[in-house]
N, C-alpha and C positions, 0 to 999 in steps of 0.2 A: 203602130203594131210591132215594129222591131224592137221599141223600147220595152214593152211589155213582154214580149218573148224573151228578150234578155234577161229583164228582172226576174222572170219566172225561173229561167234556167239557174241564174245565180242564187236564188233564194232556195229552190229545192236541191240543187247540186250542193250548195254549202250544208244545208241542213242534213241531207242524206249521208254526205261525205264525213261529217261529224258524228253522226250516230254510228256508222259503220267503222269509223276509224277508232272510236272509243272502245268498241267491242273488240277490235282487233289487237289492242294494246293490253289485253288481259289474259295471256293465254295460261299463264301459271294459276292464276286465280281461277279460271274456269276449269283447269285440269284437276283441281281439288275436288270438283263435282263430277266430272265426267270421264277423268282420266287423260293419258298422253294425247289422245286424238284431238284434244283441244287446241294443240299447237298447230295441226294441219288445218282444222276449221278456221282458226284466227288467221292463218295466211291466206285462205280463200277469201275471208271477209276482207282483209286489208286490200286484196287486189279489187274487190267490189268497191271499197272506198275510194280506191284511186280513179276508177272509172268516174265516180261522182265528183271528184276533184276536177277531172278534164272537163267534165259537163259545166263546172263553175267557170273554168278558164274559158270556154266557148261563150259563155254568158258574157264575160268581161269583154271579149273580142268584138261579139255582136253588138254590145252596148254602144259603142262608138259610132255605129251606123244609125243609131235610133235618132228620133226627131225630138225627144223630150230629156230634160234633165242632164244633158251632156255638156258640162261646162269645161272648157279647156283650163289648165294649170297655167300655162302661158299662150296668150293670144299672139299671132303675128309670127314670131320666130320659134314654133314650138319644137324645132329640131334640137334646141339646147336642152330642153327637159327631156326629150327622146333619148338623147345620148346620155344623160345623166342617168336614166332610166335603165338603160343597156348596161352601163358600168355598174350600178348598184345590183342589178339583177344578176350579173355575171359574178360579183362578190358573195351575193347570197346563195347562189347555186354552188359556188366553191365550197362553203360550209357544208351544204347539203350533200354534194358528192364526196367530199372528202370524209364525212361522217358515214355515208354508205359504204365507201372503200373499207373503212376501219371495221364496220359491223359485219360486213361481207353479206351472206345469203340471210342473216337475220333481219336485215332492213325490209325485206319484203315477205320472208318466210320464217316466222318464228320457230325455234327448235329448242327442246329441253336440253339437248347437248351443248348448246352455246355457253362459251365462257365469257367472263367480263372482258371487254375490249380495252385496247391500248390506243397509241396514236393520239388523234385529237381528243378522245375521250379522258385522256390523262389531264386536260385543261378544262373540258366542259362536257356536261352530262348529255346534253341534247344538242348537238351540232346540226343535225338534220332539221330538228324542228325550228331551230334558230333561222337557218337559211330558208325553209319553206314558209315560216311565218312572214319574214321580212320580203320575200319575193313577191308578194301580193301588192306591195307598194311600188316596186320595180315595174311590175306588169302595168299598174296604172300610170306611172309616169311614161312608160314607152308608149301606152295609148293616148298621153297627154289628156287624162280626165280626172278633172278635180272631183267628180262625183264618185268615181271608183277609188281615188286615193282617200276620200273620207270613208267610204265604205270598208276600205281595207282595215281600218281601226278595230272592226268587228273581229278581225283575225287574231289580234293580240291576246285577249283573254281566253280565246277558244284554244289557241295553241299552248298556252300557259297551264290552261287546265288539262290539256293532254298529257303535259310533262308530269303533272301530279298523279294522274290516273297510271301513267307508265311506270313512274317511281315506285308506287305502292305495289305493282305488280313485280316489277323486279326485285323488290325486297321479300315478295313471298317467293320468288324463283330462287334467289342468291342468298337470302337471310342475312346474317350478320356481316360478312364481306361486303355487301351492297351497302348496307346501313353505314359502315365505316367509310366506305368509298364516298358517300353522299356527305358527310362530315368534311372531307377534304377538298371536293370538287363540286362547284356550284352548278346550277342548272345551266347558265350561259356563260360563266367564267370561273376561272380557278378562285377558291376562297383564299 
C-alpha cells in the first residue's frame, strides 16, 4: 500500500509540477495576450508548481518505506552511497541557490522590470535548472534507492525542455540582447 501511495504522489506530483512550471516560465509570452498581469499570474502558478514538487519529494521519501520495487543502490554498507548523495546534493543545491541569489525575486516571482542577470549567469543560462535537475539523483542516493535513481532519469529531458520554454520566453521579453547572450553563454556551461 505504501509503495502504491508513494508512486501516486511521485507520478501526479511530477506531472502537475511540470504542467504548472512550464506555464509559469512564460510570463512575457502570456503578457502579449493579457498584459502585464501575466507576470503576477505566472508567479502564483510557479508557487503552485513548487507545492507539487514538494509532493513529489514526499513520494520519493515515502517510497523507501514501501514493500515493492525498492532496491538499494548498495546493500550492506549503504552509508557510503548516502554520504555521496549528501555531497552531490549539496553541490547541486549550490548551483540552485547561487542562481537564485543572482536572479533575486525573479527566481520565484517574474517581473517585467527584471534586467538580465550577472554573476553565475555569465557562465551558464540556467544554473537553477541544472541544480534542480541533478538534485533528484542526489535524493535517490541519500535514500539509497536504485529504483528512484533510475526514475530520476525522467527529470533530465523534462528540465532540458523547461530551459527551451524559458529561453523562448526570455527572447520575447528581452529581445535581441537575450538572443546575443545565448550565442555566448550555453544552457549549462559557457560556450
